[in-house]
Steps between C-alpha positions, in 0.01 A plus 500: 500500500499605135321828429175498305430660166257789457221525243395860430159547339476840330148643506319806367132471585386843379697602191526860381209580270743583219707182533519304175338179617169329426420342835412818688218395734614540860267223616621254235863577573449471875344157453784398266759586761315339788450176308870488418609588855290222651660246264850623580429487874399136469817435299741652754323325787549165327860558398637659817781653293356840414355816646249714311493879473202674340608842370233748385538852358153650458395549862299176506701271728230509769236395245712196416548411866128524570408287199746215566450485879862522612441379857584142406810585294856420607828601333304753295548879502284776356690816411374831359745662259473867399217555255584472133521836323701403191327213320252718313790699353777243456308172493407238759857367518609828653267465797596139568874570481477799735297290743778242510764771537313631803478151649876446466557810714236419761513123551782274616541295184846383605344267756372279217681244292319600181236758408227430246289768333160383375229710335232506770207377291700193398528157658715216366350152522839329479670750733673228703691375197554843341642663814719207596871564435740206502805724470539734799754717316237644266478881500189550284220268391265605221231382259644525150214304343311811396318610183685672211543871563627447853797303623445440871160480666482747787197334663748309711874516559729429791832647614741480787443804725832663405425455129144630539634807678734566209211458257283743693777756512465536123342824386305396189282732298169338409321625193160446339660507155492150352828345387705774662739282695844653533736307725761774467265758652316243717168591338238225479135462410439228759639316801578198280754689292668649806524157662643351181766772473599458864530121471715522187721758665525286814595190302775690320634599842510140621165463678322163489163560330287189468181441303219300654519131423123492464254740343294667776130416487348840572150565624332838533406788273710740299450861601629625165274280286213434744488127431614178661872434470457132408209296369448130570649395166818697565529363855458142375770558240748626761424210736572249222816662364665621822656164595657481154637852491821450695586178313433659161713802585792281601477303176489816290761721666677271742402686816213575732269792411 
């Protein structure tokens, strides 16, 4: 029997009071996470191809479990990571990366075919199509359809366990200084830039990095901006253009995205 893939939802219910984010209410954030978790649970139950791991780093994992009523959940794990003590100094990316580093040392990721990292407040309406990989030799799958200023969206990405382990063995320095991204010194202002640098480096070393064939339709709220990730107009636009994206890319550059 083929092994399942793992979806890791990264959560931080109670951020440090000095963290540079706008969505700071513990109650709002708790509800965001619980809403997302319930949607992902329904998704994995329908698909039968995934397991879900909820990873939290502010001492609030029990609050999440109480709110979502875990008694009826299957193939879902709730894990408390060490509390975040770096985000207020080095930025929120620092806390999330260290949480994933801890998980790689304390969870058997090698038992999975593929590991997906998803920002915990985020659900993807077209997850079935986005997460589906036709080519089993893919090492990394990412969302390159991001806004100017970033290259790869870190809300969601997937890697083979051995590639993810290599990624998490990196020792980046996160900084709050804008535009200070130095690949040579592995210094980055956000997770997106680190992920971009790693993917470029991996591709140069022969890894198979694939972009999503479809633009993810995100739902949820941005913790940095304290507003919904997508509005109805944006969602409608993605729904209309997604089926055309792969065809258009082939016509323009002669290959899949």
